C-alpha positions as CSV (number, residue, x, y, z in Angstrom):
1,M,36.5,39.8,-19.7
2,A,35.9,38.7,-16.1
3,I,32.5,39.2,-14.6
4,Q,32.4,38.7,-10.9
5,F,29.7,36.9,-9.0
6,E,27.6,38.6,-6.3
7,H,29.7,39.7,-3.3
8,A,32.8,38.5,-5.1
9,L,34.8,41.5,-3.8
10,M,34.1,40.5,-0.2
11,D,36.6,38.4,1.9
12,F,35.4,34.8,2.3
13,P,35.8,33.7,6.0
14,Q,37.7,30.3,5.9
15,Q,35.8,29.1,8.9
16,R,32.6,29.5,7.0
17,A,33.6,26.8,4.5
18,G,34.1,24.2,7.3
19,A,30.9,25.2,9.1
20,A,28.9,24.8,5.9
21,R,29.5,21.1,5.4
22,Q,26.4,20.1,7.4
23,P,23.1,21.6,6.3
24,A,20.4,22.5,8.9
25,S,18.0,19.7,9.9
26,I,14.9,21.4,8.6
27,D,12.2,18.8,7.7
28,Q,11.9,18.8,3.9
29,T,9.8,15.6,3.8
30,G,8.2,15.3,0.4
31,R,11.0,16.9,-1.7
32,R,13.0,14.5,-3.8
33,V,15.9,17.0,-3.9
34,P,16.0,19.1,-0.7
35,I,16.9,22.8,-0.9
36,N,20.6,23.1,-0.2
37,L,20.7,25.0,3.2
38,R,24.4,25.0,3.7
39,Q,25.5,28.5,4.6
40,S,28.5,28.6,2.3
41,G,28.6,32.4,1.8
42,P,30.1,34.5,-1.0
43,T,32.6,31.9,-2.2
44,P,34.2,34.5,-4.6
45,V,34.9,33.2,-8.1
46,E,35.0,34.7,-11.6
47,M,32.4,33.8,-14.2
48,L,33.8,32.1,-17.2
49,I,32.6,33.7,-20.4
50,S,32.5,31.0,-23.1
51,T,30.4,29.8,-26.0
52,R,28.7,27.1,-23.9
53,V,26.4,29.8,-22.4
54,R,24.7,32.1,-24.9
55,K,25.3,35.8,-25.0
56,S,22.1,37.6,-25.6
57,P,21.9,40.2,-28.4
58,Y,22.1,42.9,-25.8
59,W,25.0,41.4,-23.8
60,H,27.8,43.6,-25.2
61,L,25.5,46.6,-24.8
62,A,25.0,45.8,-21.2
63,Y,28.7,45.6,-20.7
64,E,29.1,48.9,-22.5
65,A,26.6,50.4,-20.1
66,G,28.7,49.3,-17.1
67,C,27.6,45.8,-16.3
68,W,30.2,44.5,-13.8
69,R,28.6,41.2,-12.6
70,A,26.2,38.6,-14.0
71,T,24.5,35.3,-13.4
72,V,23.2,32.7,-15.8
73,Y,19.5,32.5,-16.5
74,N,18.0,30.2,-19.1
75,R,21.5,29.3,-20.2
76,M,22.2,32.9,-21.1
77,Y,24.4,35.5,-19.4
78,H,22.2,37.9,-17.4
79,P,23.4,41.3,-16.1
80,R,22.9,41.7,-12.3
81,G,24.8,44.9,-11.5
82,Y,25.8,48.2,-13.1
83,V,26.4,50.6,-10.2
84,R,29.4,49.3,-8.2
85,P,29.2,48.7,-4.4
86,E,31.6,51.6,-3.7
87,D,29.2,53.9,-5.6
88,G,26.1,52.7,-3.8
89,G,25.4,49.5,-5.7
90,A,21.9,48.1,-6.2
91,M,20.3,50.6,-3.9
92,V,21.3,53.4,-6.3
93,E,19.7,51.4,-9.1
94,Y,16.6,51.0,-7.0
95,Q,16.3,54.8,-6.6
96,S,16.3,55.3,-10.3
97,L,13.5,52.6,-10.6
98,V,11.2,54.2,-8.0
99,N,11.8,57.8,-9.0
100,D,12.7,58.0,-12.7
101,V,12.9,55.3,-15.4
102,T,15.2,52.4,-16.1
103,L,16.2,50.1,-19.0
104,W,16.8,46.4,-18.3
105,N,18.4,43.8,-20.5
106,V,15.9,40.9,-20.1
107,A,16.7,38.9,-23.3
108,V,17.0,35.9,-21.0
109,E,13.2,35.8,-21.1
110,R,13.4,33.5,-24.1
111,Q,10.3,33.6,-26.3
112,I,8.8,30.2,-27.1
113,Q,6.2,30.5,-29.9
114,V,3.2,28.1,-30.2
115,K,1.5,28.6,-33.5
116,G,-1.0,26.8,-35.5
117,P,-4.7,25.8,-35.8
118,D,-4.6,24.0,-32.4
119,A,-2.6,26.6,-30.6
120,E,-5.4,27.7,-28.2
121,A,-6.3,24.1,-27.3
122,F,-2.7,23.1,-26.7
123,V,-1.9,26.1,-24.6
124,N,-5.1,25.6,-22.6
125,Y,-3.9,22.1,-21.8
126,V,-0.5,23.1,-20.5
127,I,-1.4,26.1,-18.3
128,T,-3.7,26.1,-15.3
129,R,-5.6,29.3,-16.2
130,D,-8.1,29.5,-19.1
131,A,-6.3,30.3,-22.3
132,T,-9.7,30.7,-24.1
133,K,-10.2,33.9,-22.0
134,I,-7.1,35.6,-23.4
135,N,-8.0,37.8,-26.3
136,P,-5.5,38.4,-29.2
137,M,-3.1,41.2,-28.3
138,H,-3.4,40.5,-24.6
139,G,-1.4,38.5,-22.1
140,K,-1.5,36.9,-18.7
141,Y,0.9,35.7,-16.0
142,V,0.4,32.0,-15.9
143,I,1.9,28.8,-14.5
144,L,2.6,25.4,-16.1
145,C,2.6,22.4,-13.7
146,N,3.7,18.8,-14.0
147,E,1.4,15.8,-13.3
148,D,2.3,16.1,-9.5
149,G,1.2,19.8,-9.5
150,G,4.8,21.1,-9.3
151,I,5.4,24.5,-11.0
152,L,7.6,24.0,-14.1
153,N,7.6,27.6,-15.2
154,D,5.7,30.9,-14.5
155,P,5.9,32.9,-17.7
156,V,4.1,35.8,-19.1
157,L,1.9,34.4,-21.9
158,L,1.3,36.7,-24.8
159,R,-1.4,36.1,-27.4
160,L,-0.4,37.7,-30.6
161,A,-3.2,36.2,-32.7
162,Q,-6.0,33.7,-32.6
163,D,-3.4,31.0,-33.6
164,E,-0.2,32.4,-32.0
165,F,1.0,32.5,-28.5
166,W,4.5,33.4,-27.0
167,F,5.6,32.1,-23.7
168,S,8.0,34.7,-22.2
169,V,9.7,32.1,-20.0
170,S,11.3,32.3,-16.6
171,D,14.4,30.3,-15.6
172,S,13.6,26.8,-16.7
173,D,13.7,25.1,-20.1
174,L,10.1,25.2,-21.2
175,E,10.5,24.5,-24.9
176,L,11.6,20.9,-24.3
177,W,8.6,20.3,-22.0
178,L,6.2,21.7,-24.6
179,R,7.7,19.7,-27.4
180,G,7.6,16.5,-25.2
181,V,4.0,17.0,-24.2
182,N,2.9,17.4,-27.8
183,L,4.9,14.5,-29.0
184,G,2.3,12.1,-27.7
185,L,-0.7,14.3,-28.2
186,G,-0.2,15.5,-31.8
187,Y,-1.8,18.9,-31.7
188,N,-1.5,20.8,-35.0
189,V,1.0,23.4,-33.8
190,S,4.6,24.4,-34.3
191,I,6.7,24.9,-31.1
192,A,10.0,26.7,-31.2
193,E,12.1,29.6,-29.8
194,I,12.0,32.7,-32.0
195,D,14.5,35.5,-32.5
196,V,12.7,38.0,-30.3
197,A,14.4,39.5,-27.3
198,P,12.8,41.9,-24.8
199,V,14.0,44.9,-22.8
200,Q,12.1,46.3,-19.9
201,I,11.3,50.0,-19.4
202,Q,10.3,50.4,-15.7
203,G,9.6,53.3,-13.4
204,P,7.2,56.2,-12.9
205,K,8.5,58.0,-16.0
206,S,8.2,55.0,-18.2
207,E,5.0,56.1,-19.8
208,A,6.5,59.5,-20.8
209,L,9.5,57.8,-22.3
210,M,7.3,55.3,-24.2
211,V,5.2,58.2,-25.6
212,D,8.4,59.7,-27.0
213,L,9.1,56.4,-28.7
214,F,5.6,55.4,-29.9
215,G,3.3,58.4,-29.6
216,D,0.2,58.8,-27.5
217,E,-1.2,55.4,-28.6
218,V,1.0,53.7,-26.0
219,R,-1.1,55.4,-23.2
220,K,-4.1,53.2,-24.3
221,I,-2.3,49.9,-23.6
222,P,-4.1,48.2,-20.6
223,F,-2.2,46.2,-18.0
224,Y,-1.1,43.0,-19.8
225,G,-2.2,44.6,-23.1
226,L,-0.1,44.5,-26.3
227,M,0.6,46.9,-29.2
228,R,2.6,46.6,-32.4
229,G,5.1,49.3,-33.1
230,K,8.5,50.3,-34.5
231,V,11.6,51.6,-32.9
232,A,14.3,53.0,-35.2
233,G,12.4,51.4,-38.0
234,R,12.5,47.9,-36.4
235,D,9.3,45.9,-35.7
236,V,8.5,45.4,-32.0
237,I,5.7,44.3,-29.7
238,V,5.0,46.4,-26.7
239,S,3.3,45.2,-23.5
240,Q,2.5,46.9,-20.3
241,T,4.2,44.3,-18.0
242,G,7.3,44.0,-16.0
243,F,9.2,42.5,-13.0
244,T,8.3,45.3,-10.6
245,G,5.3,46.8,-9.0
246,E,6.1,50.1,-10.7
247,K,4.6,51.4,-13.9
248,G,6.4,49.6,-16.7
249,Y,6.6,48.2,-20.2
250,E,8.4,45.5,-22.2
251,I,9.6,46.0,-25.7
252,Y,10.0,42.7,-27.7
253,L,12.3,43.2,-30.7
254,Y,11.9,41.0,-33.7
255,D,15.1,39.8,-35.4
256,A,16.9,40.8,-32.3
257,T,20.2,39.2,-33.3
258,R,20.4,41.7,-36.1
259,Y,18.9,44.8,-34.7
260,A,19.7,44.9,-31.0
261,E,21.9,48.1,-31.3
262,D,19.1,49.9,-33.1
263,L,16.6,49.4,-30.3
264,W,19.1,49.9,-27.4
265,Y,20.5,53.1,-28.6
266,A,17.1,54.5,-29.6
267,V,15.9,53.9,-26.0
268,L,19.0,55.4,-24.5
269,Q,18.6,58.5,-26.6
270,A,14.9,59.0,-25.8
271,G,15.7,58.3,-22.2
272,E,18.1,61.2,-21.8
273,A,15.2,63.6,-21.2
274,H,13.8,61.4,-18.5
275,N,17.0,60.6,-16.5
276,L,17.1,57.0,-17.7
277,R,19.5,54.6,-16.1
278,V,20.4,51.1,-17.2
279,I,20.0,48.8,-14.3
280,A,19.7,45.1,-13.4
281,P,16.4,43.5,-12.5
282,A,15.3,45.1,-9.3
283,H,14.7,42.2,-7.0
284,H,14.2,44.6,-4.0
285,R,11.1,46.1,-5.7
286,R,9.7,42.8,-7.0
287,I,9.9,41.3,-3.5
288,A,7.9,44.2,-2.1
289,A,5.3,43.6,-4.9
290,G,5.2,39.9,-4.0
291,I,6.5,38.8,-7.4
292,L,8.2,35.4,-7.4
293,S,11.5,34.3,-9.0
294,W,11.5,30.8,-10.4
295,G,14.4,28.7,-9.0
296,Q,14.7,31.0,-6.0
297,D,11.1,31.2,-4.5
298,L,9.6,28.2,-6.3
299,D,10.5,25.2,-8.5
300,Q,9.1,22.0,-10.0
301,E,8.7,20.5,-6.5
302,T,6.6,23.5,-5.3
303,L,2.8,23.4,-5.4
304,P,1.0,26.7,-6.2
305,F,-0.7,26.4,-2.8
306,Q,2.7,26.7,-1.1
307,C,3.9,29.9,-2.7
308,N,1.0,32.4,-2.8
309,L,0.0,31.1,-6.3
310,A,-3.2,29.3,-5.3
311,Y,-5.1,31.9,-7.3
312,Q,-3.6,30.4,-10.4
313,V,-5.6,27.3,-9.9
314,P,-9.1,28.2,-11.1
315,R,-12.3,26.6,-9.7
316,N,-14.2,27.2,-12.8
317,K,-12.0,25.9,-15.6
318,Q,-13.9,23.0,-17.2
319,A,-11.2,21.9,-19.6
320,D,-8.6,19.4,-18.5
321,Y,-5.0,20.5,-18.0
322,I,-1.7,18.9,-16.8
323,G,-1.8,18.6,-13.1
324,K,-5.5,19.4,-12.7
325,R,-6.4,16.2,-10.9
326,K,-3.6,16.5,-8.4
327,L,-4.1,20.3,-7.7
328,E,-7.8,19.8,-7.1
329,A,-7.1,17.0,-4.7
330,V,-4.5,19.2,-2.8
331,R,-7.1,22.0,-2.5
332,Q,-9.5,19.5,-0.9
333,Q,-6.9,18.4,1.5
334,I,-6.1,22.0,2.5
335,E,-9.7,22.8,3.0
336,A,-10.0,19.7,5.2
337,G,-7.1,21.1,7.3
338,T,-4.6,18.4,6.2
339,P,-2.3,20.0,3.6
340,P,0.1,17.5,2.0
341,F,3.1,19.6,2.6
342,L,5.0,21.0,5.6
343,L,6.3,24.4,4.6
344,T,4.5,27.3,3.1
345,M,5.6,30.8,1.8
346,V,5.0,33.9,3.9
347,G,6.2,37.5,4.0
348,L,8.6,38.5,6.7
349,R,9.7,41.8,8.2
350,F,13.0,41.4,10.1
351,G,15.6,43.4,11.9
352,G,19.4,43.7,11.7
353,A,21.7,45.4,9.3
354,E,20.1,46.7,6.1
355,V,20.1,44.0,3.4
356,T,21.2,45.9,0.3
357,D,22.4,43.1,-2.0
358,Y,21.7,39.6,-3.1
359,A,21.8,36.8,-0.5
360,N,24.3,34.1,-1.2
361,D,22.4,31.4,0.7
362,F,18.9,30.5,1.8
363,W,19.2,32.1,5.3
364,L,17.6,30.1,8.1
365,V,14.4,31.0,9.9
366,G,14.3,30.0,13.6
367,H,11.7,29.3,16.2
368,P,11.6,32.3,18.6
369,D,11.7,30.2,21.7
370,S,13.8,27.2,21.1
371,G,16.0,28.8,18.4
372,A,15.7,25.6,16.3
373,A,15.8,26.1,12.5
374,V,12.2,25.7,11.2
375,G,12.4,27.3,7.7
376,Y,14.4,29.4,5.3
377,V,14.4,32.7,3.5
378,T,14.3,32.7,-0.3
379,S,14.4,36.4,-1.2
380,P,15.4,39.1,1.3
381,W,16.1,42.8,0.8
382,Y,15.8,46.2,2.5
383,S,12.8,48.4,1.7
384,P,13.5,52.1,2.1
385,E,9.8,52.9,1.9
386,L,9.0,50.5,4.8
387,N,12.2,51.3,6.6
388,T,12.8,47.6,7.3
389,N,14.2,44.4,5.8
390,I,11.6,42.3,4.1
391,A,11.7,38.8,2.7
392,L,9.8,35.9,1.2
393,A,10.3,32.7,3.2
394,Y,9.1,29.2,3.8
395,V,7.9,28.3,7.3
396,P,5.9,25.5,8.9
397,W,2.2,25.6,7.9
398,E,1.1,26.1,11.5
399,M,3.4,29.2,11.8
400,R,2.0,31.0,8.7
401,G,-0.4,33.3,10.6
402,I,0.0,37.1,10.3
403,G,1.9,38.4,13.4
404,T,3.7,35.1,14.1
405,A,7.0,35.8,15.8
406,L,10.1,34.1,14.3
407,T,13.8,34.8,13.9
408,V,16.2,35.1,10.9
409,R,19.8,34.1,11.1
410,L,21.9,36.6,9.3
411,P,25.3,35.6,7.8
412,V,28.7,37.0,8.6
413,E,28.5,39.9,6.1
414,Y,25.4,41.2,8.0
415,G,26.8,40.6,11.5
416,A,26.2,36.9,12.0
417,T,23.3,37.6,14.3
418,E,19.9,36.2,15.0
419,V,17.3,38.9,14.6
420,D,13.6,39.2,15.3
421,A,11.1,38.6,12.5
422,Q,7.4,38.7,12.1
423,V,5.0,37.2,9.5
424,V,3.3,40.0,7.5
425,E,0.9,40.3,4.5
426,V,2.2,40.0,0.9
427,P,2.5,42.2,-1.1
428,F,4.5,44.4,1.3
429,R,3.5,47.6,-0.5
430,P,1.0,48.4,-3.2
431,S,1.8,48.2,-6.9
432,V,0.8,50.6,-9.6
433,N,-1.3,47.9,-11.2
434,P,-2.7,45.3,-8.7
435,N,-2.0,41.8,-9.9
436,A,-4.6,39.1,-10.5
437,R,-4.3,37.8,-7.0
438,E,-5.1,41.2,-5.5
439,R,-7.9,41.7,-8.0
440,A,-9.4,38.3,-7.1
441,R,-9.2,39.2,-3.4
442,A,-11.0,42.4,-4.0
443,K,-13.8,40.4,-5.6
444,G,-14.0,38.0,-2.7
445,I,-12.7,35.0,-4.6
446,D,-9.5,32.9,-4.3
447,F,-8.8,32.4,-8.0
448,A,-8.3,34.3,-11.2
449,D,-9.8,33.4,-14.6
């Protein structure tokens, strides 16, 4: 089976390969490994399917549902397209998300369990937010930082019991970090990946579908709340969470390597009445919601204050945690007007042809007068609701102000033009459930508990 990379069906301009040898001279002082800004384009290749990368329990089911391309996430194959370009591609999938209900294979969100008498104390030491304020059968979006304040992972943290947490991890290897941290500290906990694999049910009809699966009790789950249940007789955990700003849920299947088909087919059957479509993670909608993608929008060299995650650094957490001293020092520098970094994340609106698929490169952001490259786009897409292209991007700190004029250099497949751009507020459009950042803003504070 050959799964093709994004844009693999497009012709690759040979002149692009030569032009890509020298990256743009954007000042990335402070990074040990600079972001690769070569504009190398689609570079069409086929993905090798082998045993070196794990197939999730739902991988064959995704292929059965029409998956035609994939990427690798957490060393696992991750579906990234079901509707082919000639049939409308990702934008058709987007319409199902915002109008009906969708099923996503997100087993790549590996579940790392921390369990034992010291579970709360250990988790509280490795995350920036206050784990003691997470009640059993609730969760939070959290970050874990290294001693330099860089973001190692931004998982959803689920608390199943007083002594049990699950890290539903983003695309970096968190289990090894947690084990390494505890090697020297000796907390009384077990740390291991467990055989639990989630799917996401996202879209305005998601609640109706979930009621058909679980009954009216599911309506009572609060945002980031959890519920135990069964699908096709198999044990699951349900959360009201997801990688969109739409109404949505995740279903975490126990013993997923054995029972993946039972869950998948039960959801498909229940979804027929609600016009369910199996789709890939909808990056166009998560960008509009201001949701970040680790490895794309942030990494271990990114500080929370650079990427709209300053609210994840509480001012009122008394307990120590990894990176606390550094992050509090950085906050003081920022408040003194001397941030210890050059680039910061902003939202952009920009013109040009509609961006209706994944970007192959970090497109360059230019100065509106000189044309010099000053930053780069991490996540661009077209928003039908806003009738414009939108993006998350890194620009110089002094150019972060709302309304600042910039340019974006589009690649060959979008006309190879330089188009006007403007810094705008993030999120770009409201979410069904405002996240912790927006709730903190509404309270007039700059952090979340």
